[in-house]
VEXKE-825864 format. One record per residue (C-alpha): x, y, z; chain. Coordinates in nm, 3 decimals. Layout:
ATOM        px        py        pz   cadena
ATOM         X         Y         Z        A
...
# end
This chain:
ATOM        px        py        pz   cadena
ATOM    -0.982     6.419    -0.717        A
ATOM    -0.612     6.459    -0.646        A
ATOM    -0.678     6.739    -0.400        A
ATOM    -0.984     6.582    -0.235        A
ATOM    -0.964     6.568     0.142        A
ATOM    -0.888     6.239     0.316        A
ATOM    -1.028     6.092     0.638        A
ATOM    -0.913     5.790     0.838        A
ATOM    -1.188     5.630     1.050        A
ATOM    -1.087     5.358     1.294        A
ATOM    -1.320     5.067     1.366        A
ATOM    -1.510     5.153     1.051        A
ATOM    -1.608     4.827     0.884        A
ATOM    -1.959     4.812     1.030        A
ATOM    -2.226     4.992     1.230        A
ATOM    -2.154     5.352     1.333        A
ATOM    -1.802     5.354     1.190        A
ATOM    -1.925     5.252     0.845        A
ATOM    -2.195     5.519     0.857        A
ATOM    -1.930     5.781     0.938        A
ATOM    -1.723     5.663     0.640        A
ATOM    -2.023     5.676     0.407        A
ATOM    -2.111     6.027     0.526        A
ATOM    -1.764     6.167     0.458        A
ATOM    -1.757     5.987     0.122        A
ATOM    -2.086     6.154     0.020        A
ATOM    -1.917     6.487     0.091        A
ATOM    -1.642     6.403    -0.164        A
ATOM    -1.381     6.286     0.086        A
ATOM    -1.152     5.998     0.007        A
ATOM    -1.187     5.754     0.292        A
ATOM    -0.963     5.504     0.473        A
ATOM    -1.146     5.229     0.658        A
ATOM    -0.959     5.073     0.949        A
ATOM    -1.068     4.732     1.075        A
ATOM    -0.938     4.472     1.316        A
ATOM    -1.127     4.147     1.249        A
ATOM    -1.402     4.253     1.007        A
ATOM    -1.195     4.226     0.691        A
ATOM    -1.480     4.097     0.474        A
ATOM    -1.714     4.379     0.576        A
ATOM    -1.440     4.642     0.535        A
ATOM    -1.350     4.525     0.185        A
ATOM    -1.715     4.508     0.083        A
ATOM    -1.768     4.865     0.202        A
ATOM    -1.460     4.987     0.016        A
ATOM    -1.564     4.807    -0.303        A
ATOM    -1.907     4.970    -0.289        A
ATOM    -1.759     5.317    -0.240        A
ATOM    -1.505     5.270    -0.519        A
ATOM    -1.787     5.168    -0.753        A
ATOM    -1.953     5.501    -0.673        A
ATOM    -1.629     5.695    -0.720        A
ATOM    -1.315     5.514    -0.840        A
ATOM    -1.001     5.526    -0.625        A
ATOM    -1.183     5.701    -0.340        A
ATOM    -1.165     5.437    -0.067        A
ATOM    -0.914     5.201     0.089        A
ATOM    -0.902     4.975     0.393        A
ATOM    -0.625     4.879     0.635        A
ATOM    -0.626     4.607     0.899        A
ATOM    -0.460     4.670     1.234        A
ATOM    -0.480     4.519     1.583        A
ATOM    -0.459     4.792     1.845        A
ATOM    -0.329     4.543     2.101        A
ATOM    -0.006     4.542     1.900        A
ATOM     0.191     4.865     1.948        A
ATOM     0.383     4.822     1.624        A
ATOM     0.062     4.783     1.423        A
ATOM    -0.064     5.121     1.544        A
ATOM     0.247     5.285     1.403        A
ATOM     0.216     5.082     1.085        A
ATOM    -0.144     5.197     1.045        A
ATOM    -0.037     5.561     1.063        A
ATOM     0.225     5.511     0.793        A
ATOM    -0.004     5.306     0.572        A
ATOM    -0.280     5.565     0.599        A
ATOM    -0.047     5.839     0.475        A
ATOM     0.063     5.625     0.182        A
ATOM    -0.294     5.553     0.069        A
ATOM    -0.366     5.895    -0.082        A
ATOM    -0.060     6.102     0.008        A
ATOM    -0.234     6.323     0.264        A
ATOM    -0.460     6.315     0.567        A
ATOM    -0.702     6.586     0.676        A
ATOM    -0.919     6.421     0.941        A
ATOM    -0.870     6.142     1.194        A
ATOM    -1.182     5.991     1.352        A
ATOM    -1.104     5.768     1.650        A
ATOM    -1.409     5.543     1.656        A
ATOM    -1.264     5.198     1.733        A
ATOM    -1.386     5.050     2.060        A
ATOM    -1.400     4.721     2.242        A
ATOM    -1.706     4.700     2.466        A
ATOM    -1.789     4.430     2.720        A
ATOM    -1.861     4.392     3.089        A
ATOM    -1.575     4.357     3.339        A
ATOM    -1.706     4.277     3.685        A
ATOM    -1.502     4.448     3.955        A
ATOM    -1.304     4.195     4.153        A
ATOM    -1.265     3.969     3.852        A
ATOM    -1.095     4.202     3.603        A
ATOM    -0.793     4.058     3.423        A
ATOM    -0.489     4.241     3.294        A
ATOM    -0.575     4.135     2.938        A
ATOM    -0.922     4.291     2.970        A
ATOM    -0.771     4.612     3.104        A
ATOM    -0.517     4.621     2.820        A
ATOM    -0.769     4.541     2.545        A
ATOM    -1.023     4.803     2.652        A
ATOM    -0.758     5.072     2.701        A
ATOM    -0.572     4.988     2.382        A
ATOM    -0.879     5.008     2.159        A
ATOM    -1.055     5.300     2.328        A
ATOM    -0.766     5.513     2.450        A
ATOM    -0.404     5.431     2.373        A
ATOM    -0.439     5.389     1.996        A
ATOM    -0.626     5.718     1.969        A
ATOM    -0.343     5.903     2.142        A
ATOM    -0.060     5.746     1.944        A
ATOM    -0.238     5.780     1.610        A
ATOM    -0.287     6.149     1.686        A
ATOM     0.080     6.178     1.777        A
ATOM     0.196     6.002     1.460        A
ATOM    -0.045     6.182     1.227        A
ATOM    -0.066     6.519     1.399        A
ATOM     0.200     6.689     1.188        A
ATOM     0.030     6.587     0.864        A
ATOM    -0.315     6.688     0.989        A
ATOM    -0.169     7.021     1.101        A
ATOM    -0.024     7.082     0.755        A
ATOM    -0.380     7.049     0.618        A
ATOM    -0.534     7.261     0.898        A
ATOM    -0.744     6.956     0.970        A
ATOM    -0.926     6.802     1.264        A
ATOM    -0.945     6.507     1.499        A
ATOM    -1.279     6.378     1.626        A
ATOM    -1.297     6.121     1.906        A
ATOM    -1.606     5.906     1.956        A
ATOM    -1.639     5.891     2.334        A
ATOM    -1.951     5.785     2.529        A
ATOM    -2.191     5.935     2.780        A
ATOM    -2.047     5.679     3.023        A
ATOM    -1.726     5.881     3.037        A
ATOM    -1.922     6.108     3.274        A
ATOM    -2.175     5.860     3.410        A
ATOM    -2.004     5.521     3.451        A
ATOM    -2.198     5.215     3.345        A
ATOM    -2.249     4.952     3.616        A
ATOM    -2.035     4.641     3.559        A
ATOM    -1.836     4.820     3.286        A
ATOM    -1.573     5.000     3.496        A
ATOM    -1.275     4.954     3.262        A
ATOM    -1.471     5.064     2.955        A
ATOM    -1.601     5.369     3.142        A
ATOM    -1.252     5.456     3.266        A
ATOM    -1.107     5.423     2.914        A
ATOM    -1.374     5.650     2.766        A
ATOM    -1.311     5.906     3.042        A
ATOM    -0.946     5.897     2.939        A
ATOM    -1.041     5.956     2.577        A
ATOM    -1.239     6.259     2.688        A
ATOM    -0.928     6.389     2.867        A
ATOM    -0.718     6.322     2.556        A
ATOM    -0.964     6.530     2.352        A
ATOM    -0.918     6.832     2.574        A
ATOM    -0.544     6.789     2.617        A
ATOM    -0.473     6.752     2.246        A
ATOM    -0.694     7.051     2.169        A
ATOM    -0.433     7.253     2.360        A
ATOM    -0.130     7.066     2.228        A
ATOM    -0.226     7.082     1.860        A
ATOM    -0.376     7.431     1.846        A
ATOM    -0.405     7.642     1.642        A
ATOM    -0.352     7.422     1.336        A
ATOM    -0.566     7.124     1.443        A
ATOM    -0.905     7.129     1.611        A
ATOM    -0.973     6.833     1.841        A
ATOM    -1.326     6.755     1.956        A
ATOM    -1.537     6.461     2.060        A
ATOM    -1.890     6.334     2.057        A
ATOM    -2.057     6.132     2.331        A
ATOM    -2.326     5.906     2.185        A
ATOM    -2.614     5.793     2.401        A
ATOM    -2.840     5.498     2.319        A
ATOM    -2.805     5.441     1.944        A
ATOM    -2.834     5.066     1.888        A
ATOM    -3.004     4.815     2.119        A
ATOM    -2.760     4.580     2.296        A
ATOM    -2.779     4.225     2.167        A
ATOM    -2.981     4.110     2.470        A
ATOM    -3.251     4.368     2.395        A
ATOM    -3.280     4.307     2.021        A
ATOM    -3.559     4.136     1.828        A
ATOM    -3.754     3.980     2.113        A
ATOM    -4.116     3.995     2.221        A
ATOM    -4.033     3.864     2.568        A
ATOM    -4.220     4.086     2.820        A
ATOM    -3.906     4.141     3.028        A
ATOM    -3.713     4.255     2.719        A
ATOM    -3.995     4.486     2.612        A
ATOM    -4.005     4.635     2.962        A
ATOM    -3.628     4.684     2.961        A
ATOM    -3.647     4.868     2.626        A
ATOM    -3.935     5.082     2.755        A
ATOM    -3.734     5.166     3.065        A
ATOM    -3.447     5.294     2.848        A
ATOM    -3.681     5.505     2.635        A
ATOM    -3.847     5.659     2.941        A
ATOM    -3.508     5.804     3.036        A
ATOM    -3.458     5.972     2.697        A
ATOM    -3.641     6.306     2.675        A
ATOM    -3.671     6.276     2.296        A
ATOM    -3.835     5.936     2.347        A
ATOM    -3.642     5.729     2.095        A
ATOM    -3.307     5.571     2.024        A
ATOM    -3.070     5.774     1.813        A
ATOM    -2.967     5.670     1.464        A
ATOM    -2.622     5.591     1.332        A
ATOM    -2.663     5.888     1.099        A
ATOM    -2.709     6.119     1.399        A
ATOM    -2.359     6.027     1.515        A
ATOM    -2.208     6.047     1.167        A
ATOM    -2.359     6.392     1.108        A
ATOM    -2.219     6.520     1.438        A
ATOM    -1.873     6.387     1.354        A
ATOM    -1.882     6.548     1.010        A
ATOM    -1.998     6.879     1.160        A
ATOM    -1.710     6.888     1.408        A
ATOM    -1.456     6.793     1.142        A
ATOM    -1.569     7.040     0.877        A
ATOM    -1.808     7.310     0.992        A
ATOM    -1.714     7.394     1.351        A
ATOM    -1.427     7.626     1.267        A
ATOM    -1.421     7.798     1.608        A
ATOM    -1.481     7.489     1.823        A
ATOM    -1.204     7.286     1.987        A
ATOM    -1.166     7.084     2.304        A
ATOM    -1.540     7.023     2.326        A
ATOM    -1.745     6.706     2.366        A
ATOM    -2.095     6.718     2.220        A
ATOM    -2.353     6.481     2.368        A
ATOM    -2.565     6.317     2.100        A
ATOM    -2.799     6.134     2.334        A
ATOM    -3.152     6.265     2.291        A
ATOM    -3.119     6.441     2.626        A
ATOM    -3.060     6.118     2.818        A
ATOM    -2.778     6.275     3.017        A
ATOM    -3.034     6.519     3.164        A
ATOM    -3.242     6.240     3.317        A
# end
């Protein structure tokens, strides 16, 4: 156990982030769960994982809108288990920002969570990850290439994260591989969930018609791709893999 690999996953208390954590944990990693507001969910996840394998999981709260807390997260992560092999930048704010009405606080929040924290965590933790010949995986979005209407700041931030992926692949080579994944439609937005309203059903059908594989992806699809890039893709760096059922081809 003392020499088990360690992964830090940001934004990992729920949904895709939690699935990524669970996947690494099943592969004998010790895991560090970062959260911002979802403390209850993060602690419940960590408790469950520690019941499966004692002293294998920890959680750390940090607000990426606070520069000092990003640095504190890096230090706290290293103190958890004394090493770090993989950083997964998954944290992300996501909401509409209508052009012409965008505020500075919206700009800052979306860039801090999706872009700035990923860069500065990589900078703070890069030396340790390099000493382990480890990897960084960034969770980007297909909208980095195809901007989403009414979400310009989010799309811009994800495009920046894609650029960070390629830039750090050069900066941190050869010791650290840096890659990204671009998820497509994985979970229905709240407005399209659990409704039999004909307009909602038509909206869901419209989305599915644009996915060649004809279905939403699963959280596990994303987690498996992240694990592959972190552990099995020994000769891959600076790449972004689309996990979107072919939607980007439509």
